N, C-alpha and C positions, 0 to 999 in steps of 0.2 A: 546043785542046781541043774535042771534038765534043759538043755537047749531044744528049741523047737526046730524041726527040720526046715532047712532052707528051701523056699519055694521058688521054682523056676518061673520067671515072669518076663513076658515080652511086652514092649511098648508099641502100640499101634495107633497111628493118626488116621482116623476115619470120620468122614463127614464133619470135619471141623472140630472134632473131640479127641482128646488124648485118652486112650483106653490102656489100662493095665490088665493084661490077659495072662491067666495062668496056663502054663504049658505042662503036659501036652493036652489037657482037657479043653482048652480054648475057652474057659469060662472067664467072663469079664468080672474082674475083681473090683475095679473102681473106674469111674469115668470122670473126666475133667473137661469142662467147657473152655472156650477161649477166655471167657470172663474169669473163670476160676484161675486159669494160668496167669492172666494179666494181674490179678489181685496178688498172686504169689510174687510176681516180679515187682510189683508196686511196693510191697512192704519188704521184701528181701533186699532189693537193690535200690530203693528210693527212687524209682522211675515212675513218672506219672502214668496212671492207669490208661488214658486214652492213647499214649504213645506205645505202651506195651501191647495193647490190644491191636493197634494198627500194624505193628510189626508181626505179631502172631498171625493176623489175617493174611498178611502178604506171604508169610512162610507156608501157610496152608495152600495158598494158590500155587506157589512154586513147587510144593511137593506133589500136588495133584497134576501139574503140568509135567513133572518128571515122570510120574506113573503113566500118564497118557502118552507121552512121547515113547516110552519104553514099550508100552502095550501095543503100539501101532507099527512096530518094526515088521517089514515085510518078510524078510528071510533070515537075517542073522542078528544077534544082539548088537545093539549100538555100543559104541565106546562111550566113556565118561564125557570126552570132548564133543562127541556127537549130541549127547543128551543136553550138555550145557549150552551148546550153540542153538539147539532147537528151542530151548526154554528161554534163553536170553533174547533170541530174535522172535519169539512168540510164533513159531512156525510149526506146523505138524511135521512129523518125521517124514511123511510122504512128500513134502515140499523140499526135503534136503537134497542137496546136490549129490549126484552119483559120481 
């Protein structure tokens, strides 16, 4: 039996979709919508679809807020605590206390 070579894959969350991206070519192998992920959670963990989708939508918002906070740092990279505070308090990094 010949084993297929292992593919190096990166998981990317972009525009509310989970993408499996082959590295280093950056070719998108597969794309999952929030509905797809909610369906997987519903069947695998017996969690209602609407509850699963609600949680996933909130996760996407949080991840986008983390990226936004990190991207708007004026001079130095923020610490994890700085990012968590900015996202929890829904403030832009520029509003952070110095």
